[in-house]
N, C-alpha and C positions, 0 to 999 in steps of 0.2 A: 638211056635213061632220055629225060623228056631233058630236064637239065643242061645238057651238055653243050646247045644249041640254042643255049639261052640266054646266056651272059658276054656277044662277044665285046660287046660294049667297053664293060670296064673288068677288071683283076682282082678276084678275092684278097690277094697277100697287099691289094695296098690302103692305109690306112683312110684315104677319105676317096672321093671320086669326084672332081673339081671340071665343073665344064666352064668354055670362053667368062669370065665377067661381064653382067650388067648392072645397071641401076634396081633391075625388078627381078632379082637374083634374092635367093633364099638360101637360108644358110642352118641347119640342121647338126646336131650330134649328139651320140650316144649306143644304142644296143648295137652288136655286131647280127643277133640275131636274124635281124632283117634286110639284114645290108643288100645281101643279093635281089630283092624284091624292090628297095627302093633305088638301086641300082637301075634296074632295067628301064622301071617306070621317070624317073628321070632323063635318061636316055632318049625313052618315046616323047617325053613332054618338053625336055629339046627340040626335040624335032616340028612338034606343033605346035609350038605356040612361040618359042624362041626365047622363054624363063630355063634360066641354067637352075639347079640345085646344089648347093658345094655340105655334102654331105662327111661327115669327123666320124669313122666308127670305129668309137672309143672303152664301146664298155655301157650300161645303162650307168653305173655311178658319176662316171666322165660325163652322162647328157645330163643328170640331175643334178650336177654342180654347174655346166653349164649354160641352163636356161636360167638358173638361180643368180647366179653371175650375169648374165642378161649378154652373154654375149653374140648368142644365135637365137635365132629364129622360136626356136621350138628346138625340144628335147624330146629324147626316146629314149625309152625304158621296157624291159620285158616284167619289172616288178615294179608291179600300180601302186600309186600311192593311195594312204589311205587316208580319208573325206579330209579328216579334224589339218594333216597336211597340209593339202591343196587349198583347205581353205587360210589359213596362217599366212600362204606362199602366193597369195593370191590367182592360182593356175586351175587351168581348165583340162583334161584328161578325156582320153578318149580312144577307142582302142585300134590301131588300122588294118593286120592283116592276123592270120593262125600261122597257125608250124608246127612242124612235133621236134621233139629233142630227143638224141638218139644214143644206144649206147655204143661205141666206133674201137674195135681190135686188130692188130697188128700181128698175128698168127700164122705161121705158114703151114699149109694144106687149108685151113678153114676161109669160103669165100662167103660172102656177105651173104647174111641169114642161114647160114649152115647153124650156129650157136643160139643158145637160147638161155638167155637171166632169168629171175626173178628178181623182184622188189630187195626180200629181205639176202639174199646175196649176193645184189649190186651195193647196196650197203654194207654189205659184211669187206666185200672187197675194199671199199676209199673208206672204211674204216682200219686196217688193215691190219683183218684176224684172217680174210681168205687172205693166201703169202701166195701161192699157186697155180696154175690151169690145169693140174691134176687133183684139185680137193675135191674132198669125195661128196660134197655139196657140189659143186661143180660138174662132177660124174652123174651123180643121181638125174641134174637135168638136162642131160646130152649123153642118153645112151649109147647112141648111135659113132659120137664123134670119140677122135681117140687122142682125147688134150695130152697135151705135152707138159711133162714134168720142168716147167720152165717159172722163172720167176714173177710173178706179176707188176708190169712196170707202168703207175696208174699217173697218168695228166689230168690235174685240171687249170681250173680257172687262176688266173691270180691276183683278173682283176677284177672291180668292183662291175659284178654280171649279175643281169640281169634271167641270164640262163641257167649261172650258178643260182638263181632266188628259186628257179625252177624244180632244176635237177635236187635241191635240198629238202625242197617242200615234198615232193615227194616220197624223198628217202624218210620221211623227218612221218611220213603218212605211213609210210609199211615197215617201220622197224622202233619199237621204243628205245634202240643203246641209241640210233642217229639222234635222235629224236631230243635224250636228253645230255649226249656227252659234244651233239657240234651242230643242233640245231640250222633253224632257215633262216637264213641272209641271202645282201647281192655278195659279203664276201664272210667265210668262214674260216675257222681255224682247221684246215685240214689238217685232218694225223695220221695224214701219209703221204707221198708223190709228190711228183716235182710241177710247178706252177709255170702257163703259161699265157700270153695277152690275147686276150679274144676270142674266139671262134677259128678262129686264121689261123692264132698258135696253136690250139690244142691239136688241130687236125694236124699241122705241120707236123708238131711233136709226135703224135701218134704216126702218123706216116711213117717216119723215120725210126722209129725204134722199137728194136724187136719184142714181144712181150704185150707189147701196151695195150691199153684200157682208157678209152677217155669218152667223156659225153660233147655232142656240138650240134647247133643247127641242119636237120637233114639233109635237107639243100649242101652245106658243107661236105655233108657225108656224101652225096656224089658226089660235085664237083671233084671230090681229092678222090674217089674212088675208094672210099674207105671203106673196108669189111664190117659193115652195123650188123648189130643183132636184134633178133627176135626177142616178144618179149612177155613173160606169164601175169596177165593186169588184175584188175580187181576182180572182174566173174572167174576167175583161177581160167580164162582163156589161150592159148601160145593168138599172138596175133606181132604180121610182123607192120613197120614204116610202111602203112602209105597213107595217097588222099583218104579215102576212105576211112580207116583208121582214125585219119586225125579230126576228120568229120566227125566221125560218133561220136567223142568222145566230145564235141562241141555241141551239140543237138540242144543236150538239152540245157547249156547256159542258160541263168536267167543269167542275162545282162545288168538289171534294174535293180537288181537287187545288194547289187554296193556302188557308192561312189565313185564317180566316176569310173562306171563300167569294168570294175577292178575284181575280174572276178576268175580265182584261179581255176585252172582246166586239169589239172595231173591227176590223176585218180579216179575218174567219173566212170560210176556202170558201164554197165552192156557191155553185152561179147563179144564188138567187133573194138570199140576203142582202145587207142598207143595209151599208154599210160601215164609220159612226160608228155601230152599235150601240152602247149600256150601259147599265150597271146603276146604282143607287143602296142606297146600305147603309147602316145604322142602326145606332150606338155606343153602347154604354150601357155600366153599369160593371159588372164580376162579384160585386162587393161593394157596393150603390151603399150610399149614405150613409140616402136618404128611400127607407125599403123600401117606403111605403105607394103613393108614386110609380109608383117602379119597375114593383111589383106591376101596377096599372095598365097601362101602359103596353104590359106584356109582352099583358095579358086587348085592347087596343087592336089588339096588332096581328094578336095569336092572327084577330079578328074581323076583319080586313082579310084575310085572308091565306083564311077562310075563306067569305068573304061580301060581299066586294068587286074580286074579280076581275071581271064585268059592270060593275062603276063602272070598273075602269082598262083596260077594251078601250073603252068607252064614247067615254074619254079617247083611245084610240089609244097605249095602252101596253100593257105585257105582260106580265101573273100570274105572279109562277113557279111553276115546276110544281111538280106532288103533291110528288114523291118529296124535292124540296130542301126546302117548307115542312117536310116529316115530318123532314129532319136538322136545321131550325131550331129546331124546337120540342124539340128531346131536346136538343141544343146548348144552350139555354134552362137547359133542368130540368139539367142537370149542373153546365150554369158561372156562374148566376148565382141566386146563394145571399146571404141572410141572413147574419146577424154570428153562430149560430150552427150556417150551413151547411146548411141548410132552403133545399132550393127553390124558389125565389117563383114558379115557374109547372111544375104538375105535367102533365105529360104520362099525357093519355090513351090508347088504340087503336082 
């Protein structure tokens, strides 16, 4: 897998990566979904510029709380804030990168990509209604696999999580029962299972629990050598989690249709689309208190857009399209300003 050599500079088990501090260093906190690529970008950017990034991988809910408390330069969330909330808080939101959320299982004799699951079955599992791996619903989806008579151990996020937001959004799209009983949120009332903190925690719990199922960002599945499943998408096609499938889901997204580019990519149409594709967003103040740090953060994000695409692809993330990057940079120029009204980022053509 391409991921294996890609993140030697940082451990996914850590809650944060920290480089030697300087006056210009940038601080951020939030989503665990993009942590692998942010770590890789931070290491490369530090070598190139001398400016470090301290990013706490604490979950989207924590990132939103920290930016509201103004303890970090930026917050990161996989659950976009709505326009009215952004306006109320004085925040600017923009997407940084895209990726895929995958179901992962721990079943003896089942290899990555062997098992096929569809949305309704996934919802029934996480509702606690499908309790055993030899359930007729799963056997029908997997006629060529000998599924064991083994209890399903559900692993879900325990923290406020954008990954959970996108996962529960998808389940609400494909299951009326899930929508009415659980719904969509960064933190839901789980009907069954055990909780774990971060993508890291879910990955570790699934890796160590026989008969388990969980959901993680694809990079974590690869890094931890977890058994990910294929899925049946909205078009009724069985697809594997690949960069091409994530890109297919994102291909027709209208990023300008929502305030703060808050487009949800789950359950998109198309024969090749991965059904649980997601973006991750950055949150910054339109009028930041620490202008110097905010300026450095925008320089870092511009560098990541311009020079970080290959690094993102190596980790099986999807870079933002050029048109979206151009639009985001114009947003920086028009909306993020110092107290005198001067833009912190100069847009160049």
